N, C-alpha and C positions, 0 to 999 in steps of 0.2 A: 454551634448555632444558638444554643440555650444562653450563652453568654452575650452573643449578639442581640438576642431578643430581649435579655434582661436591660441592656443598656438602652435599647429604643424604649422600653416601657419605663425606665426612670425618667427619661427626658419628655415623656408624652403625659397625657391624661389617663392613661390606663390605671385603675386603682388595684384591682385583684386579678390574678390570672392563677388557673389551676393547671399544672402540668401533671397530666397523667399519662403514662406511657401507653397503656391499653388496658382495659378490663378483662376479667376472666371470662365474660359472657362473650365479648367480640373475638377472644382468642378461641373459644369454641366454635363460634360461627365462621371464622376466617381463619383456620389453623396452618394454612400455607403461607400467609403473608401478614407479618407483623405490622406492615405500613398500612394494609387495607383495614385492618382491625383498628388501628389508631385513628383513621380517617372516619370509621363508622361510630367510634366513640365520640368524636367532635359532632358529627351529624345528630347523633341521638342526644347530645346535651351532656352526656357524662362528663366530659372534659372540655376546657375552653379552647385548647390550642393542641395541635401535636406538630412539633417542630423536629424535623429530620430531613434527611435527603430524599424526598419523595419523588417518584416519577409520577406525573400526573396522567391518570388513567381514566377511560370513560366510566369505569365502575366507581372510582373514588369521586369524581366529579359529581356523579349522581348521588353520593352520601352527603357531601358537604361542599361548600365553596372553597377554593384555593386562591391564596394571594399571588401576587407575581413572584416568580422565583428570585432568590437572591443571586444564585449562580445557575448557569445552563450548561449541561453536559451535553458534548456532541457525541453521539453513538452511532457506529457504522456497523451494519449487518452484512456479511458476506454469505450470500447463498449460492448454491450450484445453479448454474443455467439450465433451464428447461431443455431436455434433450441431450444434455451433456453426456459424452461417453469418455471414459478414462483413456488417456493415451496410452499407445504401446511405445517400446523402445524405438521401433521403426518411425513413428510419428514424431519423435523427438530428434532423431538423426535427420529428417527432412527439414526441421526447423532452420538448419544453417542456410538453406537456399531461399527462404522467405523474403528477405530484404530486397531482392531483384527480381525483376519480371523475368519470365522464361525466354524473351527474346534476348535480353542481355546475357543470359548463361550460354545461349547459343552462340552469340557472338564471341565470348570469352573462349569457348571450346574451339571455334573456327580459328581463333588467333594461336591458340597454343598448338594446333594442328600445322597451321601455316608457318609458324616459327620452327617447329620440328623438322618440317620438309625443308625450308630453307637452310636450317643447320645441316641437315644430311646433304644437300645439293652443293653447299659450298665447302664442306670437308674433302681433304684429299688424304694421299698415301703417308704423307709426311707429317700429318698432325697439325699441331698447334704452331709450327714454325712458319707456315705460310700465312697466318693471320695478319691483317694489316695493322693492327695495333702492336703487334710484336715487332714488325718492321720498323714502325715508328719509334719504338723504345730503343731499338738497336741504333737506328740514325741518331737519336738524341745522345746515347752513350758514346758513340764515335766522335760526335760533335764536341762533347766535353772533354774527351781524351785528347783531341788535337789542340785544344785551348791551353791545356796544361804542358 
């Protein structure tokens, strides 16, 4: 970013610029943030400019003016919802049923029971020999064998 600013300075009417990272006094006043101490130095007139990737905060804006940023960084903060309770294992198991309404789940259960009852009703002692599609397959085989 300093190289970018140097290039802008060379093609503009700016004569002299003092690059000061930050003074020892501002370091003592703002020990937790080197960017706030650099903004303080610009506001106090100790340095002409502070070039860095600053976040524009209210505290820094009260110390000095800031130019329009060269780049803007999108930052998303994720926080816990108020009243959020941790999920239990049982809560996670129930999530499988969430995509459908309860009426649809009752209908699916009804169909499973109905198909099971019909399967029992149409079953006989001889097992699968009497199933209609077995008969159709046997008829097809007999038809093919008569053609040969």
